[in-house]
C-alpha positions in Angstrom: 112.1 65.0 113.6 114.5 65.7 116.4 113.3 63.1 118.9 114.7 59.7 118.9 111.2 58.3 118.9 110.6 59.6 115.5 111.0 57.3 112.5 109.5 56.9 108.9 105.8 55.7 109.4 105.1 51.9 109.7 102.2 50.1 110.9 101.0 49.6 114.5 99.9 46.4 116.0 96.9 46.5 118.6 98.4 46.6 121.9 101.7 48.4 121.0 103.4 50.9 123.5 103.8 53.8 121.2 106.3 56.5 122.2 105.1 60.0 121.0 108.3 61.7 122.1 108.6 61.3 125.8 105.0 60.3 126.2 104.0 56.3 125.9 100.6 55.7 124.4 98.9 52.1 124.6 97.2 51.5 121.2 94.0 49.8 121.3 91.7 48.5 118.5 90.5 52.0 117.9 94.0 53.4 117.4 95.8 54.4 114.1 96.8 52.0 111.4 100.2 53.5 111.3 102.5 56.2 112.6 105.7 57.9 112.9 106.7 56.9 116.5 108.6 53.8 117.7 106.9 50.9 119.4 109.4 49.0 121.3 107.2 46.4 122.6 103.5 45.0 122.2 101.0 43.9 125.0 100.6 40.1 125.2 97.6 38.8 123.4 95.9 37.4 126.5 96.4 40.6 128.4 94.9 42.9 125.8 91.5 42.9 127.7 93.4 44.8 130.5 93.6 47.9 128.2 89.9 48.3 128.2 89.9 48.5 132.3 92.4 51.3 132.4 90.9 54.8 133.7 92.5 58.1 134.0 94.8 58.3 137.0 95.6 54.4 136.9 99.4 53.3 137.2 100.4 50.7 134.6 103.6 48.6 135.1 105.2 46.7 132.1 106.6 43.4 132.9 108.9 41.6 130.4 107.5 38.3 129.0 108.7 35.6 126.8 106.7 33.2 124.6 107.7 30.1 122.7 108.8 30.5 119.2 105.3 29.5 117.8 103.0 31.9 119.5 100.2 29.3 120.1 102.6 26.6 121.6 102.0 28.1 125.1 101.1 31.3 127.2 103.6 34.1 128.0 105.9 33.5 130.9 107.7 36.3 132.9 111.2 36.6 131.8 114.3 38.6 132.8 115.0 41.2 130.3 118.2 39.6 129.0 116.6 36.4 128.0 114.0 38.0 125.7 116.2 37.5 122.7 116.0 39.6 119.4 112.7 40.9 118.0 114.4 40.3 114.5 113.3 36.8 113.6 114.8 37.0 110.0 116.8 38.9 107.7 118.2 38.7 104.0 120.9 40.6 101.9 120.2 38.4 98.7 117.8 40.8 97.0 118.2 44.2 95.5 117.7 45.7 99.0 118.2 44.2 102.6 115.1 42.9 104.1 114.6 42.4 108.0 111.5 40.7 109.8 110.5 41.7 113.2 108.0 40.5 115.7 105.2 42.9 116.3 103.3 41.2 118.9 101.9 37.9 118.9 99.8 38.4 115.6 101.9 40.5 113.4 105.2 40.5 111.5 106.9 43.6 110.2 108.9 43.5 106.9 111.4 46.2 106.6 113.2 47.3 103.5 116.6 49.1 103.2 117.9 51.8 105.4 115.7 54.2 107.7 115.3 56.8 104.8 112.5 58.2 102.7 113.0 56.5 99.5 109.9 56.2 97.0 111.4 53.1 95.6 111.3 51.3 98.9 107.8 52.0 99.0 107.2 50.7 95.6 108.8 47.6 96.6 106.4 47.3 99.6 103.6 47.7 97.1 105.1 44.7 95.0 105.3 42.6 98.2 101.8 43.2 99.3 100.2 42.3 95.9 102.4 39.1 95.9 101.3 38.1 99.1 97.8 38.6 98.5 98.1 36.5 95.2 99.7 33.7 97.1 96.7 33.0 99.2 98.2 32.1 102.2 95.7 30.7 104.9 95.1 32.8 107.9 96.2 36.0 106.4 94.2 38.8 108.1 95.2 42.0 106.8 98.2 43.9 105.1 99.2 47.6 106.1 102.1 49.3 104.3 104.2 51.9 105.9 106.8 53.9 104.0 109.5 51.3 103.7 107.6 48.4 105.5 104.8 46.0 105.4 103.0 44.7 108.5 101.4 41.4 107.9 98.6 40.5 110.4 97.9 36.7 110.4 95.8 34.2 112.6 98.9 32.1 114.3 96.3 29.2 114.7 96.2 28.7 110.9 99.4 30.2 109.9 102.6 29.8 112.0 105.5 32.2 112.0 107.9 29.6 110.6 105.5 28.8 107.7 105.0 32.5 107.1 108.8 33.3 107.1 109.3 30.4 104.7 106.7 31.7 102.3 108.0 35.3 102.3 111.5 34.0 101.5 110.3 32.3 98.2 108.0 35.4 97.6 111.0 37.9 98.0 113.1 35.9 95.7 110.6 36.3 92.8 109.6 39.8 92.9 110.3 41.8 90.1 112.3 45.1 89.8 110.7 48.3 90.7 112.7 50.2 87.9 109.9 50.0 85.2 107.1 49.9 87.8 104.0 52.1 87.0 100.9 52.4 89.3 97.5 54.0 89.0 97.3 57.4 90.7 94.8 60.3 90.9 95.3 64.0 91.1 92.9 64.9 94.0 92.4 68.6 94.5 91.6 69.6 98.1 90.4 72.9 99.5 92.7 74.3 102.2 91.9 77.2 104.7 95.2 78.4 105.6 96.1 79.0 109.2 92.4 78.2 110.0 91.1 79.2 113.1 90.6 75.9 114.5 94.1 75.0 113.9 95.1 78.1 115.5 92.9 77.2 118.5 94.7 73.7 118.7 98.0 75.5 118.8 96.9 77.9 121.6 95.3 75.3 124.0 98.6 73.3 123.6 100.6 76.4 124.7 98.2 77.2 127.3 97.4 73.6 128.7 100.6 71.5 127.8 104.0 73.3 127.0 104.0 77.1 127.5 107.7 77.2 126.2 107.3 75.1 123.0 109.6 76.3 120.2 106.7 75.8 117.6 104.4 78.2 119.6 102.6 80.3 119.2 102.8 79.9 115.5 103.4 76.5 113.8 103.8 78.3 110.4 106.5 80.5 111.7 108.3 77.3 113.1 108.0 75.6 109.9 109.5 78.7 108.1 112.4 79.0 110.7 113.3 75.3 110.7 113.5 75.3 106.9 115.4 78.4 106.3 112.7 80.2 104.3 112.6 84.2 104.2 108.9 84.5 105.3 105.7 82.8 105.9 104.5 83.7 102.4 107.2 81.3 101.2 105.9 78.4 103.4 102.5 79.1 101.9 103.8 79.1 98.4 105.7 76.0 98.7 102.6 74.1 100.2 100.1 75.2 97.4 102.7 74.5 94.7 103.5 70.9 96.1 101.9 67.8 94.8 101.7 65.2 97.7 102.4 61.6 97.0 100.2 59.4 99.3 102.3 56.7 100.6 99.9 55.6 103.5 96.5 55.6 104.9 95.3 55.4 108.5 98.3 57.5 109.8 96.0 59.1 112.4 92.7 57.4 112.2 90.2 57.0 109.4 91.9 57.1 106.0 94.3 59.9 107.0 97.0 60.1 104.4 100.6 60.2 105.1 102.2 61.9 102.0 105.2 63.4 100.8 105.8 66.2 97.9 107.0 64.4 94.8 109.7 67.3 94.1 112.1 67.2 96.9 112.3 71.0 96.7 108.7 71.1 98.4 109.7 68.8 101.4 109.5 71.0 104.1 110.8 69.3 107.5 109.8 69.5 111.0 110.1 67.9 114.2 107.1 66.8 116.0 105.2 68.2 119.2 106.7 66.8 122.2 104.8 66.0 124.4 101.9 65.6 122.0 98.8 67.7 121.7 95.8 66.5 123.5 93.5 67.9 120.8 93.6 68.5 117.2 90.6 69.5 115.2 89.1 67.1 112.5 90.9 67.3 109.2 93.6 69.8 110.4 96.4 69.5 108.0 100.1 69.5 109.2 103.7 68.4 108.6 105.9 66.0 110.8 109.3 65.0 109.6 109.0 65.1 105.8 105.5 64.0 105.8 102.0 65.7 105.4 99.0 64.4 107.0 95.2 65.1 107.2 93.9 64.2 110.7 90.9 61.9 109.9 89.2 62.9 113.1 89.5 64.8 116.3 92.1 63.6 118.7 95.7 64.0 119.9 98.7 64.7 117.5 102.1 66.0 116.8 102.3 67.3 113.4 103.0 71.2 113.0 99.6 72.7 111.6 99.1 74.8 108.8 95.4 74.6 107.9 92.3 72.5 107.6 90.6 70.7 104.8 87.3 68.5 104.2 86.5 65.1 105.5 88.9 62.0 104.7 86.2 59.5 105.7 82.5 59.4 105.0 80.8 56.5 107.3 77.2 57.1 106.2 76.7 57.8 102.7 78.0 56.8 99.0 79.0 59.8 97.1 80.9 60.0 93.8 84.0 60.4 96.2 83.1 57.7 98.3 82.7 54.4 96.6 80.4 51.6 98.1 82.5 49.8 100.9 85.1 52.4 100.8 84.4 55.0 103.2 87.8 56.5 102.6 88.5 59.3 100.2 92.3 58.7 99.1 94.1 55.8 97.6 97.8 54.8 97.5 99.8 56.9 95.3 97.1 59.5 94.8 98.6 62.9 94.4 97.0 65.8 96.5 97.1 69.4 95.3 95.7 72.0 97.6 93.8 75.2 96.6 93.2 78.1 98.8 89.7 78.8 100.4 88.6 80.9 103.1 87.6 79.7 106.7 83.9 80.5 106.0 84.3 78.9 102.5 85.6 75.6 104.0 83.0 75.4 106.5 80.5 75.4 103.7 82.5 72.9 101.9 82.7 70.7 104.9 78.7 70.7 105.6 78.1 70.0 101.9 81.0 67.3 100.9 79.5 64.3 102.9 76.3 64.6 101.2 77.9 64.7 97.7 76.9 68.4 97.3 80.6 69.6 96.9 82.1 67.8 93.9 86.0 67.4 93.7 88.2 67.8 90.9 89.9 64.4 90.5 92.1 63.5 87.5 92.9 59.9 86.7 96.6 59.4 85.9 99.6 56.9 86.5 102.8 57.4 88.7 106.0 56.0 87.0 108.7 55.3 88.9 111.3 55.5 86.1 109.8 59.0 85.2 110.2 60.1 88.8 113.9 58.8 88.8 114.5 60.9 85.6 113.2 64.1 87.1 115.3 63.6 90.1 118.3 63.3 87.7 117.5 66.3 85.9 116.9 68.5 88.8 119.6 67.2 91.1 121.5 70.5 91.2 118.4 72.6 92.6 117.5 69.7 94.9 120.7 69.5 96.5 120.9 73.5 97.1 117.4 73.3 98.7 118.4 70.4 100.8 121.7 71.9 101.8 120.0 75.3 103.0 117.2 73.3 104.7 119.9 71.2 106.6 121.8 74.4 107.9 118.5 75.7 109.1 117.7 72.6 111.2 120.8 72.4 112.7 120.9 76.1 113.6 117.3 75.4 115.2 118.7 72.4 117.0 121.6 74.6 118.3 119.2 77.3 119.6 117.2 74.6 121.4 120.3 73.5 123.2 121.6 77.0 124.2 117.9 77.8 125.3 117.6 74.5 127.3 114.4 73.7 124.9 115.6 70.3 123.8 114.2 68.5 126.7 110.5 68.5 128.1 110.1 67.8 131.6 106.6 66.3 132.5 105.4 66.4 135.9 104.4 63.0 137.4 101.5 64.5 139.0 101.1 68.3 139.4 100.6 69.7 143.0 97.6 71.7 143.8 98.5 75.6 144.2 97.2 78.4 145.9 95.4 77.3 149.0 96.3 73.4 148.8 93.7 71.0 149.8 92.4 72.8 152.7 89.1 74.7 152.3 88.7 77.8 154.3 86.5 77.9 157.5 83.1 78.9 156.5 83.6 78.0 152.7 82.4 75.0 150.5 85.0 73.6 148.3 84.3 73.2 144.4 85.9 70.0 143.0 86.5 68.4 139.8 85.4 64.9 139.2 87.5 64.4 136.3 91.4 64.3 136.0 92.5 66.8 133.3 94.4 70.2 132.4 92.8 73.4 133.5 92.2 75.2 130.3 90.3 78.4 131.5 89.6 80.1 135.0 86.3 82.0 134.4 85.9 83.6 137.8 88.3 85.2 140.2 88.6 85.8 143.9 85.9 88.0 145.4 83.4 87.4 142.4 79.7 86.7 143.3 78.5 83.6 141.4 75.0 81.9 141.0 74.4 78.1 141.6 75.2 76.3 138.2 77.6 79.1 137.1 80.8 77.9 135.2 83.9 78.6 137.7 86.4 77.0 135.4 86.9 74.8 132.3 88.8 71.3 132.2 90.1 69.9 129.1 90.0 66.1 129.5 89.9 63.4 126.8 89.3 65.7 124.2 86.5 67.1 125.9 86.0 70.6 127.6 84.4 69.9 131.0 82.7 73.0 132.9 83.1 73.0 136.8 80.1 74.7 138.0 79.1 76.4 141.5 77.3 73.9 143.8 75.6 77.0 145.4 75.5 80.7 145.0 78.2 82.4 146.8 81.4 84.6 146.7 84.7 83.0 145.5 87.0 83.3 148.4 90.1 81.4 147.1 91.3 79.8 143.7 93.5 76.6 144.2 94.4 76.2 140.5 95.9 78.0 137.5 95.7 77.7 133.8 97.7 74.9 132.5 97.8 72.7 135.6 97.1 68.9 135.7 94.4 68.0 138.0 93.3 64.4 139.3 89.9 63.4 140.2 88.7 65.1 143.4 91.1 67.9 143.4 90.0 71.3 144.7 89.4 74.0 142.1 88.2 77.0 144.4 86.3 77.6 147.8 82.9 79.5 148.0 81.6 81.5 150.8 77.8 80.6 150.5 75.7 83.7 150.1 
């Protein structure tokens, strides 16, 4: 992406401060497993409880803290920023690719391979490392989460010190085999896709109305994908996406088994920047592109990928079906290859109703993914790949210049939007109608001079992925409106004034 916060997806630790463009997000235990945004710091373990006490409108201040080398040796202490030291706790250039070990909070270590690029070979090495760590049987190992070129190791520091973990990793790294002849199990999974699905279009429209009216990717994300990749028309975007075979490199990108995948053929790699600021709402199982990666959103939530459609569920909590094995409520596996086929919006709704019950069988073909075969393919097709990538780079740079010329390369977020119109004063003889919830004004349902009944909807506020109706407390006539669509409100702000009938 174009924003400096964008990176190739890696795992997130609980308590991470995640910069999604210009907007920081504190990730709790219900956050995604990994994502493509930078996390410069992690909340100290003993302060994680504070995340659960925050409510909309609260102000958060981060204070630098230091801890002894061993996380269980003592509590964090307030420290001046220059004394915090480097997050890098180890590195090695002795192997076939450089490796860096980074702190990721008190209970996680992030292992990174090679340069910050998309390289399937690095992902294969991450796969080898994860398998070797599991085989080593280290005490205190909690979980392993692979990213594109990284592996996050979640461990219990009361049973496994960081020093011992680093020593074990150095020994494991020295014994890893080469990836050159590596072959991994794979499946070709055929998924229905409703192109430019109405729910995806609704998400784009709400973003433009509520978050950023001048966003270069609005009103149509598909047109933006076309433009930034130098394609002739939107039909060319559609053809590439339906022709592509998407290789699953990570799971849990935006919650609940959501895949982060990239086309096997680089000529199918459409590249985009992400929303900045992020969307406040994305429909469940919307499909989009961010950077060079495709993702299926596992559930409703915020998001930043450029949307082009919607598919079926990636997660099934309640039933075991042929597609969802016992104990594995997620649909996809690492190194699966996703192929989309077109369906209408109505056909997708029928499929979505049937699929969790096992009544919409998927075509899934067992196969293998050979890294040597992949490298041979790249060598055979290098001229065509180079031509495609050169055109894409030129279009990307042209889009960047257009943003600078139109002053669209920054997004100004107001600290607190002022109430417009009549301000905070209710005209004499009128009754104020207020919002009890902070959020953005999505829609004004009534205008000045209209007669309303008690309980009638006056406006709709979008807050925390919900649409909340502001209703009249009494019958009357709307004498003044204090807000406009897209405006940010705090709890207790005035929406309009009624003259009681």
